[in-house]
N, CA, C and O atoms as a GROMACS GRO file, in nm:
protein
  396
    1MET      N    1   4.837  -7.628   0.000
    1MET     CA    2   4.937  -7.494   0.128
    1MET      C    3   5.035  -7.591   0.177
    1MET      O    4   5.139  -7.559   0.235
    2GLY      N    5   4.986  -7.750   0.145
    2GLY     CA    6   5.093  -7.837   0.266
    2GLY      C    7   5.057  -7.814   0.424
    2GLY      O    8   5.077  -7.893   0.517
    3ALA      N    9   5.019  -7.728   0.427
    3ALA     CA   10   5.058  -7.711   0.628
    3ALA      C   11   4.967  -7.790   0.661
    3ALA      O   12   4.854  -7.795   0.612
    4GLU      N   13   5.028  -7.884   0.783
    4GLU     CA   14   4.932  -7.940   0.861
    4GLU      C   15   4.866  -7.876   0.966
    4GLU      O   16   4.780  -7.951   1.011
    5TYR      N   17   4.868  -7.787   1.014
    5TYR     CA   18   4.792  -7.730   1.105
    5TYR      C   19   4.735  -7.639   1.085
    5TYR      O   20   4.795  -7.579   0.996
    6ALA      N   21   4.603  -7.556   1.131
    6ALA     CA   22   4.582  -7.429   1.073
    6ALA      C   23   4.494  -7.379   1.193
    6ALA      O   24   4.420  -7.464   1.244
    7PHE      N   25   4.493  -7.223   1.256
    7PHE     CA   26   4.405  -7.146   1.322
    7PHE      C   27   4.343  -7.081   1.250
    7PHE      O   28   4.394  -7.002   1.171
    8LEU      N   29   4.182  -7.107   1.267
    8LEU     CA   30   4.086  -7.033   1.283
    8LEU      C   31   4.024  -6.902   1.374
    8LEU      O   32   3.970  -6.919   1.484
    9VAL      N   33   4.042  -6.761   1.306
    9VAL     CA   34   3.986  -6.673   1.442
    9VAL      C   35   3.900  -6.579   1.400
    9VAL      O   36   3.946  -6.532   1.296
   10ASN      N   37   3.779  -6.519   1.434
   10ASN     CA   38   3.704  -6.409   1.436
   10ASN      C   39   3.788  -6.299   1.434
   10ASN      O   40   3.740  -6.232   1.343
   11SER      N   41   3.882  -6.240   1.476
   11SER     CA   42   3.907  -6.090   1.394
   11SER      C   43   4.102  -6.118   1.415
   11SER      O   44   4.166  -6.212   1.461
   12GLY      N   45   4.142  -5.976   1.351
   12GLY     CA   46   4.303  -5.940   1.382
   12GLY      C   47   4.328  -5.964   1.512
   12GLY      O   48   4.417  -6.040   1.552
   13SER      N   49   4.242  -5.894   1.588
   13SER     CA   50   4.241  -5.885   1.794
   13SER      C   51   4.299  -6.005   1.790
   13SER      O   52   4.414  -6.013   1.832
   14SER      N   53   4.237  -6.114   1.741
   14SER     CA   54   4.217  -6.238   1.814
   14SER      C   55   4.367  -6.324   1.728
   14SER      O   56   4.436  -6.413   1.776
   15ALA      N   57   4.377  -6.268   1.612
   15ALA     CA   58   4.510  -6.377   1.530
   15ALA      C   59   4.675  -6.325   1.617
   15ALA      O   60   4.770  -6.398   1.646
   16ASN      N   61   4.656  -6.145   1.645
   16ASN     CA   62   4.768  -6.100   1.749
   16ASN      C   63   4.758  -6.159   1.843
   16ASN      O   64   4.852  -6.132   1.919
   17LEU      N   65   4.676  -6.247   1.892
   17LEU     CA   66   4.681  -6.307   2.063
   17LEU      C   67   4.718  -6.445   2.025
   17LEU      O   68   4.809  -6.506   2.082
   18VAL      N   69   4.647  -6.497   1.926
   18VAL     CA   70   4.703  -6.639   1.850
   18VAL      C   71   4.872  -6.642   1.843
   18VAL      O   72   4.955  -6.687   1.922
   19ALA      N   73   4.887  -6.572   1.712
   19ALA     CA   74   5.025  -6.522   1.705
   19ALA      C   75   5.118  -6.529   1.812
   19ALA      O   76   5.186  -6.630   1.826
   20LEU      N   77   5.130  -6.416   1.903
   20LEU     CA   78   5.232  -6.360   2.003
   20LEU      C   79   5.245  -6.519   2.092
   20LEU      O   80   5.346  -6.588   2.105
   21SER      N   81   5.102  -6.547   2.146
   21SER     CA   82   5.102  -6.676   2.224
   21SER      C   83   5.196  -6.797   2.170
   21SER      O   84   5.284  -6.846   2.241
   22ALA      N   85   5.172  -6.839   2.048
   22ALA     CA   86   5.247  -6.892   1.927
   22ALA      C   87   5.385  -6.921   1.945
   22ALA      O   88   5.435  -7.032   1.931
   23LEU      N   89   5.462  -6.784   1.988
   23LEU     CA   90   5.614  -6.742   1.980
   23LEU      C   91   5.646  -6.782   2.079
   23LEU      O   92   5.768  -6.794   2.089
   24MET      N   93   5.563  -6.824   2.203
   24MET     CA   94   5.586  -6.815   2.311
   24MET      C   95   5.624  -6.961   2.376
   24MET      O   96   5.650  -6.982   2.494
   25SER      N   97   5.620  -7.066   2.258
   25SER     CA   98   5.547  -7.227   2.300
   25SER      C   99   5.690  -7.296   2.306
   25SER      O  100   5.778  -7.272   2.224
   26PRO      N  101   5.700  -7.382   2.410
   26PRO     CA  102   5.866  -7.432   2.432
   26PRO      C  103   5.877  -7.542   2.346
   26PRO      O  104   5.969  -7.618   2.379
   27LEU      N  105   5.796  -7.586   2.219
   27LEU     CA  106   5.847  -7.619   2.116
   27LEU      C  107   5.958  -7.553   2.045
   27LEU      O  108   6.045  -7.612   1.980
   28LEU      N  109   5.948  -7.416   2.065
   28LEU     CA  110   6.118  -7.315   1.955
   28LEU      C  111   6.220  -7.324   2.047
   28LEU      O  112   6.325  -7.267   2.020
   29GLY      N  113   6.208  -7.396   2.167
   29GLY     CA  114   6.340  -7.403   2.220
   29GLY      C  115   6.396  -7.254   2.266
   29GLY      O  116   6.324  -7.157   2.292
   30GLU      N  117   6.547  -7.259   2.270
   30GLU     CA  118   6.560  -7.078   2.265
   30GLU      C  119   6.521  -6.976   2.209
   30GLU      O  120   6.530  -6.866   2.264
   31ARG      N  121   6.472  -6.992   2.096
   31ARG     CA  122   6.387  -6.917   2.008
   31ARG      C  123   6.292  -6.817   2.112
   31ARG      O  124   6.310  -6.699   2.143
   32ARG      N  125   6.203  -6.897   2.147
   32ARG     CA  126   6.069  -6.866   2.180
   32ARG      C  127   6.103  -6.717   2.266
   32ARG      O  128   6.219  -6.680   2.278
   33LEU      N  129   6.004  -6.650   2.317
   33LEU     CA  130   5.966  -6.562   2.352
   33LEU      C  131   5.928  -6.618   2.515
   33LEU      O  132   5.857  -6.717   2.530
   34LYS      N  133   5.977  -6.550   2.619
   34LYS     CA  134   5.993  -6.598   2.753
   34LYS      C  135   5.929  -6.462   2.838
   34LYS      O  136   5.956  -6.348   2.802
   35ALA      N  137   5.851  -6.490   2.942
   35ALA     CA  138   5.752  -6.387   3.016
   35ALA      C  139   5.883  -6.301   3.046
   35ALA      O  140   5.981  -6.351   3.101
   36GLY      N  141   5.877  -6.182   3.009
   36GLY     CA  142   5.974  -6.076   3.084
   36GLY      C  143   6.061  -6.013   2.953
   36GLY      O  144   6.138  -5.921   2.980
   37ASP      N  145   6.052  -6.062   2.801
   37ASP     CA  146   6.139  -6.013   2.692
   37ASP      C  147   6.080  -5.927   2.700
   37ASP      O  148   5.999  -5.904   2.790
   38GLU      N  149   6.114  -5.841   2.586
   38GLU     CA  150   6.060  -5.671   2.575
   38GLU      C  151   6.016  -5.719   2.402
   38GLU      O  152   6.074  -5.805   2.336
   39VAL      N  153   5.896  -5.632   2.359
   39VAL     CA  154   5.830  -5.644   2.239
   39VAL      C  155   5.847  -5.488   2.166
   39VAL      O  156   5.765  -5.400   2.192
   40ILE      N  157   5.925  -5.473   2.101
   40ILE     CA  158   5.880  -5.315   2.071
   40ILE      C  159   5.798  -5.280   1.988
   40ILE      O  160   5.771  -5.358   1.896
   41SER      N  161   5.746  -5.176   1.994
   41SER     CA  162   5.629  -5.177   1.897
   41SER      C  163   5.601  -4.976   1.905
   41SER      O  164   5.650  -4.905   1.992
   42VAL      N  165   5.501  -4.920   1.777
   42VAL     CA  166   5.535  -4.824   1.784
   42VAL      C  167   5.392  -4.767   1.882
   42VAL      O  168   5.286  -4.824   1.905
   43ALA      N  169   5.443  -4.628   1.927
   43ALA     CA  170   5.388  -4.610   2.092
   43ALA      C  171   5.228  -4.518   1.950
   43ALA      O  172   5.112  -4.543   1.982
   44ALA      N  173   5.246  -4.436   1.831
   44ALA     CA  174   5.068  -4.489   1.798
   44ALA      C  175   4.970  -4.583   1.681
   44ALA      O  176   4.903  -4.574   1.577
   45GLY      N  177   5.020  -4.681   1.793
   45GLY     CA  178   4.938  -4.795   1.753
   45GLY      C  179   4.790  -4.868   1.797
   45GLY      O  180   4.732  -4.816   1.892
   46PHE      N  181   4.751  -4.942   1.755
   46PHE     CA  182   4.647  -4.988   1.786
   46PHE      C  183   4.648  -5.056   1.910
   46PHE      O  184   4.739  -5.121   1.959
   47PRO      N  185   4.507  -5.026   1.965
   47PRO     CA  186   4.561  -5.120   2.129
   47PRO      C  187   4.600  -5.282   2.144
   47PRO      O  188   4.691  -5.345   2.199
   48THR      N  189   4.486  -5.315   2.066
   48THR     CA  190   4.485  -5.463   2.037
   48THR      C  191   4.656  -5.538   1.971
   48THR      O  192   4.689  -5.656   1.961
   49THR      N  193   4.713  -5.445   1.946
   49THR     CA  194   4.867  -5.466   1.931
   49THR      C  195   4.932  -5.491   2.046
   49THR      O  196   5.030  -5.565   2.036
   50LEU      N  197   4.897  -5.440   2.175
   50LEU     CA  198   4.902  -5.410   2.309
   50LEU      C  199   4.883  -5.556   2.366
   50LEU      O  200   4.971  -5.634   2.404
   51ASN      N  201   4.779  -5.570   2.364
   51ASN     CA  202   4.689  -5.627   2.450
   51ASN      C  203   4.730  -5.789   2.483
   51ASN      O  204   4.714  -5.851   2.588
   52PRO      N  205   4.801  -5.844   2.319
   52PRO     CA  206   4.825  -5.969   2.331
   52PRO      C  207   5.031  -5.964   2.427
   52PRO      O  208   5.092  -6.051   2.489
   53VAL      N  209   5.061  -5.852   2.400
   53VAL     CA  210   5.185  -5.826   2.467
   53VAL      C  211   5.205  -5.860   2.598
   53VAL      O  212   5.301  -5.929   2.632
   54ILE      N  213   5.076  -5.792   2.719
   54ILE     CA  214   5.057  -5.808   2.836
   54ILE      C  215   5.018  -5.924   2.883
   54ILE      O  216   5.079  -5.976   2.976
   55GLN      N  217   4.878  -5.998   2.807
   55GLN     CA  218   4.861  -6.089   2.868
   55GLN      C  219   4.940  -6.222   2.875
   55GLN      O  220   4.928  -6.331   2.929
   56ASN      N  221   5.076  -6.121   2.746
   56ASN     CA  222   5.172  -6.297   2.776
   56ASN      C  223   5.340  -6.225   2.884
   56ASN      O  224   5.457  -6.264   2.888
   57ALA      N  225   5.285  -6.140   2.937
   57ALA     CA  226   5.354  -6.128   3.050
   57ALA      C  227   5.471  -6.097   2.988
   57ALA      O  228   5.572  -6.146   3.038
   58LEU      N  229   5.486  -6.010   2.866
   58LEU     CA  230   5.591  -5.961   2.780
   58LEU      C  231   5.601  -5.773   2.832
   58LEU      O  232   5.519  -5.708   2.897
   59ILE      N  233   5.706  -5.738   2.786
   59ILE     CA  234   5.710  -5.583   2.834
   59ILE      C  235   5.714  -5.535   2.707
   59ILE      O  236   5.803  -5.564   2.626
   60PRO      N  237   5.608  -5.452   2.682
   60PRO     CA  238   5.614  -5.291   2.562
   60PRO      C  239   5.690  -5.191   2.589
   60PRO      O  240   5.701  -5.120   2.689
   61VAL      N  241   5.770  -5.195   2.434
   61VAL     CA  242   5.886  -5.113   2.435
   61VAL      C  243   5.805  -5.014   2.335
   61VAL      O  244   5.747  -5.059   2.236
   62PHE      N  245   5.804  -4.884   2.365
   62PHE     CA  246   5.766  -4.807   2.263
   62PHE      C  247   5.842  -4.742   2.189
   62PHE      O  248   5.932  -4.684   2.248
   63VAL      N  249   5.836  -4.725   2.032
   63VAL     CA  250   5.934  -4.595   1.979
   63VAL      C  251   5.818  -4.506   1.917
   63VAL      O  252   5.701  -4.539   1.899
   64ASP      N  253   5.873  -4.402   1.891
   64ASP     CA  254   5.756  -4.297   1.786
   64ASP      C  255   5.771  -4.321   1.648
   64ASP      O  256   5.859  -4.401   1.615
   65VAL      N  257   5.694  -4.261   1.550
   65VAL     CA  258   5.692  -4.296   1.405
   65VAL      C  259   5.732  -4.138   1.340
   65VAL      O  260   5.703  -4.023   1.374
   66ASP      N  261   5.819  -4.204   1.224
   66ASP     CA  262   5.799  -4.072   1.154
   66ASP      C  263   5.665  -4.025   1.153
   66ASP      O  264   5.565  -4.094   1.174
   67ILE      N  265   5.669  -3.878   1.124
   67ILE     CA  266   5.489  -3.787   1.131
   67ILE      C  267   5.488  -3.804   0.976
   67ILE      O  268   5.392  -3.872   0.942
   68GLY      N  269   5.550  -3.771   0.890
   68GLY     CA  270   5.541  -3.761   0.778
   68GLY      C  271   5.458  -3.905   0.684
   68GLY      O  272   5.367  -3.896   0.602
   69THR      N  273   5.523  -4.021   0.732
   69THR     CA  274   5.508  -4.149   0.708
   69THR      C  275   5.377  -4.230   0.786
   69THR      O  276   5.294  -4.303   0.732
   70TYR      N  277   5.388  -4.189   0.945
   70TYR     CA  278   5.310  -4.330   1.048
   70TYR      C  279   5.412  -4.433   1.042
   70TYR      O  280   5.389  -4.526   1.119
   71ASN      N  281   5.543  -4.447   0.956
   71ASN     CA  282   5.644  -4.569   1.001
   71ASN      C  283   5.710  -4.519   1.069
   71ASN      O  284   5.758  -4.405   1.075
   72ILE      N  285   5.723  -4.663   1.166
   72ILE     CA  286   5.857  -4.672   1.269
   72ILE      C  287   5.967  -4.576   1.211
   72ILE      O  288   6.007  -4.586   1.094
   73ASP      N  289   6.028  -4.451   1.331
   73ASP     CA  290   6.137  -4.424   1.284
   73ASP      C  291   6.292  -4.514   1.360
   73ASP      O  292   6.333  -4.558   1.468
   74VAL      N  293   6.321  -4.505   1.255
   74VAL     CA  294   6.422  -4.660   1.209
   74VAL      C  295   6.542  -4.631   1.319
   74VAL      O  296   6.603  -4.718   1.382
   75LYS      N  297   6.563  -4.484   1.327
   75LYS     CA  298   6.642  -4.475   1.489
   75LYS      C  299   6.583  -4.466   1.582
   75LYS      O  300   6.670  -4.410   1.648
   76GLU      N  301   6.499  -4.474   1.650
   76GLU     CA  302   6.416  -4.512   1.760
   76GLU      C  303   6.419  -4.644   1.782
   76GLU      O  304   6.436  -4.688   1.895
   77LEU      N  305   6.403  -4.721   1.676
   77LEU     CA  306   6.384  -4.842   1.653
   77LEU      C  307   6.510  -4.888   1.718
   77LEU      O  308   6.516  -4.950   1.824
   78GLU      N  309   6.629  -4.844   1.628
   78GLU     CA  310   6.784  -4.889   1.682
   78GLU      C  311   6.811  -4.881   1.834
   78GLU      O  312   6.845  -4.989   1.884
   79ARG      N  313   6.804  -4.792   1.906
   79ARG     CA  314   6.806  -4.801   2.024
   79ARG      C  315   6.754  -4.799   2.093
   79ARG      O  316   6.794  -4.736   2.191
   80ALA      N  317   6.622  -4.865   2.098
   80ALA     CA  318   6.536  -4.895   2.156
   80ALA      C  319   6.559  -5.111   2.160
   80ALA      O  320   6.488  -5.200   2.208
   81ILE      N  321   6.637  -5.112   2.116
   81ILE     CA  322   6.679  -5.282   2.086
   81ILE      C  323   6.790  -5.310   2.217
   81ILE      O  324   6.903  -5.261   2.223
   82GLY      N  325   6.736  -5.389   2.306
   82GLY     CA  326   6.795  -5.393   2.426
   82GLY      C  327   6.863  -5.549   2.436
   82GLY      O  328   6.843  -5.621   2.338
   83PRO      N  329   6.917  -5.588   2.512
   83PRO     CA  330   6.970  -5.763   2.581
   83PRO      C  331   6.840  -5.818   2.586
   83PRO      O  332   6.824  -5.918   2.516
   84LYS      N  333   6.733  -5.774   2.657
   84LYS     CA  334   6.592  -5.800   2.667
   84LYS      C  335   6.486  -5.808   2.496
   84LYS      O  336   6.377  -5.863   2.511
   85THR      N  337   6.512  -5.764   2.367
   85THR     CA  338   6.432  -5.779   2.284
   85THR      C  339   6.411  -5.884   2.274
   85THR      O  340   6.499  -5.967   2.295
   86GLY      N  341   6.288  -5.916   2.240
   86GLY     CA  342   6.276  -6.099   2.161
   86GLY      C  343   6.204  -6.057   2.035
   86GLY      O  344   6.194  -6.132   1.938
   87ARG      N  345   6.145  -5.913   2.038
   87ARG     CA  346   6.076  -5.947   1.882
   87ARG      C  347   6.022  -5.772   1.869
   87ARG      O  348   6.004  -5.695   1.963
   88TYR      N  349   6.004  -5.740   1.711
   88TYR     CA  350   5.942  -5.609   1.721
   88TYR      C  351   5.799  -5.647   1.607
   88TYR      O  352   5.781  -5.692   1.494
   89SER      N  353   5.754  -5.617   1.675
   89SER     CA  354   5.605  -5.592   1.600
   89SER      C  355   5.565  -5.476   1.551
   89SER      O  356   5.572  -5.367   1.606
   90SER      N  357   5.514  -5.505   1.429
   90SER     CA  358   5.431  -5.403   1.328
   90SER      C  359   5.307  -5.433   1.266
   90SER      O  360   5.268  -5.540   1.220
   91ARG      N  361   5.249  -5.320   1.272
   91ARG     CA  362   5.063  -5.336   1.214
   91ARG      C  363   5.080  -5.225   1.125
   91ARG      O  364   5.171  -5.143   1.112
   92ILE      N  365   4.952  -5.247   1.056
   92ILE     CA  366   4.914  -5.139   1.003
   92ILE      C  367   4.847  -5.028   1.095
   92ILE      O  368   4.826  -5.039   1.216
   93LEU      N  369   4.819  -4.926   1.019
   93LEU     CA  370   4.758  -4.828   1.113
   93LEU      C  371   4.693  -4.733   1.034
   93LEU      O  372   4.751  -4.643   0.973
   94SER      N  373   4.516  -4.760   1.037
   94SER     CA  374   4.444  -4.688   0.949
   94SER      C  375   4.498  -4.654   0.810
   94SER      O  376   4.522  -4.542   0.764
   95GLY      N  377   4.519  -4.817   0.731
   95GLY     CA  378   4.539  -4.846   0.659
   95GLY      C  379   4.664  -4.797   0.553
   95GLY      O  380   4.675  -4.817   0.432
   96THR      N  381   4.773  -4.708   0.672
   96THR     CA  382   4.892  -4.738   0.577
   96THR      C  383   4.973  -4.818   0.683
   96THR      O  384   4.968  -4.808   0.806
   97PRO      N  385   5.060  -4.913   0.593
   97PRO     CA  386   5.151  -5.057   0.648
   97PRO      C  387   5.262  -4.930   0.666
   97PRO      O  388   5.299  -4.828   0.609
   98THR      N  389   5.290  -5.019   0.796
   98THR     CA  390   5.412  -4.985   0.869
   98THR      C  391   5.506  -5.127   0.849
   98THR      O  392   5.479  -5.246   0.866
   99THR      N  393   5.638  -5.050   0.799
   99THR     CA  394   5.762  -5.143   0.766
   99THR      C  395   5.881  -5.115   0.867
   99THR      O  396   5.986  -5.179   0.857
   0.00000   0.00000   0.00000
């Protein structure tokens, strides 16, 4: 794989926390997430998608899904993007990939 480092975790919940925490690393410079940045996520998601946002002092911004597909409503996503938006979080819900 050519990776210098790797992290093993015990669950998808832990993977979410490690991944989001890594995005707050000072090593990322200006690209890093900072406390108070907004993270957009679907309102019909799993709690462990939201927990790392709160644990890292980020602000969750919820958007609705398209009822037919349970994918994020793109129009809602566009309206939710603001000056403090740092990330969009998309997850799989009940086996249905979100895009």
